[in-house]
N, C-alpha and C positions, 0 to 999 in steps of 0.2 A: 360205475365207469361211464355210463352213457349220459351222465350229467357233468362230466369232467370239464366241459367247455362252458358251463353256465357262467363262471366268473368272466371268461373271455367275452361271452355275449353281453354281459353287463358293461364291460369296458367299451365294446363296439357301439352300444347304444349311447353311452355317454360321449364318446368321441364324435359321433354324428352331431350331437347337439353343440358341443364345444367348438366344432369346426365351422360354425356359422350357418349350419343348415337348420335355422330355428323354426322353419315351417315345413320341413321335409319329414314325412312319416318314414318309419323304418320297421321292417319285419325280418326276422331271421329264424333259423332253426338250430338251437343249441344241440339238439339230438344229432342232426347231420354233421355238425362240426365235430362232435365227440366221436362219432363213428369214423369220420375221415381221419381224425388224429390217431385212432386205434389202427387203422389200415396202414398209415404212414409208419407208425411204430413197429408194425409187424415186419417192415422191410428195412429196419435200421440195424446198425451194429455199433460196437464200441461205446464211446461216450454218448453218442446220440441215443442209442438204445437205453442207456442208463437214465438219461434225462427224461425220455418218454415214460419209462417205468415209474420214475419218481412222480411225474405229472399225473399219472392215472392211479397211483397208489399201489403198484404191484411190486413184489419182491424179486421176481425172476421172470424169464421169458415164458416158461411153461405155465406159471400161474396167470401171466398176462393173457396168453392164448386161451386158457380155460375160461377166464373172465369174459373175453371177447365172445366166445361161443355161447356162454350163458346169457350175455347181454343181447346177442342177436336172437337167441331163442325167445327171450322176454319180449323183444320188439315184435318178432313174428307172431307171438301169442296175442299181441295187441291188434294185429291187422285182421280186418274182417270186411266182408262185402258191403254190409250196411244197407238200410233202406229207411223209408219214412216211418216204419213201424218198429224197427230195430235200432241197434246201436250205430255209432258212426262208421262210415266207410273209411278205411285206413289201408294204405299200402306203403311199403318201404322196400327199397332194393338197392343193392350195390352193383356197380358195373366196373369192368376192367377192360381196357382196350390197349393192346400191346403191339408195337410195330414188329413186323415179321423178321426184321433184322436183329431184334434184341429179345430172344426168348426169355420167359420168366424162369427164375431159379426154382427148382422143384419144391423147396421148402416154402417159398412164398406162394407158389401156385396151389400147394396143398392147403395153406392157411386161408387163401382166398376162397377156395372151394368149400372147405369144411367149416371154417369159423364164420366167414362173411357170406356164405351161401351164394356165391357168384361164380360164373364161369368166365374165364378170360377169353376175349375175342381177338383173333389175329387180324390186323389191318395193315395197310401200306400207307403210312403217313407221308412218306417221301415221294411216291409216284402216283398215288391215288388218294390224295387228301380229300377231294370233294366227296368221294364215295365213303370214306371213313367218317367224315363230318356228318354226312346224311344219315349214316347208321346210328351215330351217337345221338343226333338230334331227334331221330325217330324214337329211340329208346326213352329219352327224357320226356318227350311229348306223351308217349304211351303211359309211362309210370306216373305222370302228374295229371292224368286224365285231360290232357289238352290245355291245362292252365299255363304251362311253360313250354315255349317252342322257340326254335331258332337260336339256341344258346351259343352255338359254335359257328364260326365263319372260317372257312379254310384259308382265306387270305389274311385274316387278322390273328387267328388263334393257333394255327398249325404251322410249325416250322419243319424244314427237312430234317432237323436234329431231334424232333419229337420222338421219344422212345416209348412213353407210357402215359395214358390218361386214366386216372381213377375218378370215379363218379359215384354219387349216391343221390337218391331221390325219395321224397316223402310226399304223400297226398293225404289230406284229411277233409272229410265232409261230415259234419254232425248237425243234427237238428236239435233245437232247444227242447228240453223236457217240457217246458211250457212255452209254446210259441207266442210271439208278440202279435197283437191284432193290428194289421196294416191300417185299419180305419182310424186307429188312435195315434198313428204316427203324424207328427206335425213339425213344421219349421220352427226352430228356436235358435237363439244366439249361441255361438261357440266363440270363446275368447282366445285369441292367438297370443303367442309369447311376446309379440311386438306391441301389444296393447290394442290392436285392432280387433274387430269382431266380424264374424260372417254368419250367415243364416244357413243352417244345415238341417236335414231331416233327423229328428230324434224319435226313438221308440220308447214306449212306456208300458207298464204292466202293474196289475194290482197284486201280483204274487209276492210271497215272502221269500227272501233269499238269505244265504249265509253272509254275514256282514260283520265288520269290526271297524271301530274308530280308534285311531292311534294318535301319537303326538303331532305328526305333521302330514298324515295321509289317512284315507279311508280305503278299505279293501272290500270288494264284493265278489262273490263267486256265483256264477250262473251255470247250472249243470246241463249237460247234453243228455238226450234221450238214450237209454240203454235197452238192449233186448230183454226179453222176458227172463232168460236164464243167463244173461251176460253180466259178469262181475267186473268187466273192464269199464269202470266209471270215468268219464272225462268231464272236464269243466273248463270254463274260461274265467280267469280272475282279472278283475280290473283294479288297478292301484291308482287312486286319484289323489293328487296332492291337495292339501287344504288351500294353499295359496294358488291363485291363478297362474303365477309364474314360478311355481314350485317344482316343476318337473326335473330340473337339473339337481336340486337338492335331493329329490327322491332317488334319482339314478345314482347319485353319490352314495346314498345309504344302501342301495342295492349292491353297489360294488363293494362296500365295506362288509356286507354279510349276505351274499346272494343266496346261499343255501338256506339260512334261517328266515330270510324275508319271504321266500315262497313256500315255506312249510306251513300248512294250514293249522297245525297244532300250535305253532308259535304265534300265529295270528290270533288264536282264540276267537274264531268267528262264531257267531250265534245266529240262529234263524230270526229274521227281523222283518217287520212290516214297515212300509215307508209312506210318509205323507206326500213325498215328492220324489219321483223316480224317473230319470231320463238317461238313456244311453244313445249316442249318435250311431247312425249307420255309417259304414265306411268301406271303401274298396281301394286297394292300392298295391303296387309292387315295389320292390327294392332290390337294387344290385349292389352287392358288397364285394369289393375287389381288394387285391393285395393283402389277404388275410395272413397273419403271422401267428402261429401257435406259440405259446410261451416257451416251449422247448426248442424253438428255432432261433434262439438268440445267437447261437454259434452255427457254423456250417454243418449241414446234416450229412451223416455217413449212411447214405441209402444204398448200401452195397449188397443187400440181400433180396433185391427185387428182380433185377434183370441182368442178363449176361451182356456186357458191353465189350466193344473191341479194345484191344490192348492200348493202354494209355488214356482211356476215356473214363470219366466218372459221372454218376448221375447228378444232375443239377436241377433244382426246383425252379420251374418257370413262373408259375402263378397258382394261387389258390383263390377261387372266387365262389360266391354263392348268390343265387337269385331266388327270391321268395315272393309270393303273392298271397293276398288274403282278402276275403269279403265277408262282412258281418251285416246281416239284415234280419228281418222279422222271423224268418224260418230257422236260421242257424248260422253256421260258419263253414266256408269252404276255403282251404288253404293248401299251398303246395310249395316245395322248395327243392332246389338242385344245387349240389356242391361239386366243383370240379378241381382236380389237382393234376397239374401237368408236370412231367419230368422230361428233361432233355438228356440225351447222351452227348456230352460235350467235354472238351479239355478241362482240367481242374479250374475251378473258379469259386257281553253287556246286560245292562238291565233292559227289560222289555219296555220299549217306548217307541213312538213313531219317529223315525229318522228320515233324513234326506240323502239321496245319492243322485246328484245331477252332474254328469260327466260333460260339463260345458266348457272345459279347458283341457289342455294337453295332459295325457295320462299314459300309463303303461298297461300292457296286457300280457297274459300268459295263458297258453293252452297246455294242459297237463293231464296225465292219467293219475287218478287218485291212488290206486293200489300200489303202483311201483314208484310214483313220484317223477316219472320221466317227463321232461319238459320238451314238448314237440315243437312249439313255436313261442317266441317272445318278441315284443315290439313296443313301439310308442306311437301314439296318434297325436300329431301336432296340428294337423289341419285335415278334417274329414273330407273336405272337398277335393284334395289332391289325390291323383291316382298314379 
């Protein structure tokens, strides 16, 4: 269930490239999108509920809620404090802020508490918007370890009709199992999609990694450090097109088979030593707005979330996500926050030396090996841009 939005993530990555942002990096969290889709589904009824159940592959609402609870427990089991001697530091949380005029319905409140492990906070969006926004921003900043701040502005994002804000946040910090030596980092050329090239810092290593060469791309997996008795193995996968301008073709392939493409067993990766190995350092953020889940093609019947005044119906205002990532010699630090606003309104290989030189646009994925959960996915088109 928590990879249900992986195909959506692939479409968003491809859309970013096709819309003319040929040098704009992108990072997003399929995990947070999937968790938000599940929370929205828990508040639906009628045809909307049936579309959500079909989207996540559940037969009925009870099974759906049970799978949510299991998925949240699986994510919670992945979370840990982390340090330089142990596994990654990971935190995940859901948040619900409801206007005092529109109390949550008991069934949704119970689902929020029991399945999503969140407590709904009562706020006053109508008369004390600044205080409500400060509370939400503080929560986001705390949950993302300070990487994401100021996501809400009371003048831009809060309306007197705002009834409910759903949010979730994810933070990840992992150290490479074998750290890169900063003294070996050097400036090298990175080739942009427009044919130009820039000079950026590249890391290198003499270690062997899991690797595979396929028809039109190469795949490389770099593991993060795990604790002594920690079975939650995480890794970062790099998907590098063979052609310097091949990122769009790779993203199209990802969209055609997003589940198979990120499955390591389908990759048939083998441990490989390299004659030439270079990965660029990068650090950037990305704002994703106007997200539409596949089940939102028709108006949503969000009747099971809050009690509204007579004649009013819940209306989706916006779904947005902000994510940040930094990759350097020590490891990776990344965070993401997703927000969903609802208004109360009138109706509306062989062993041989190979090369892996990521000197042109590529995809990346951060995943947990045991569960297959995709925490982050993205594409680097220009390592210089932040």
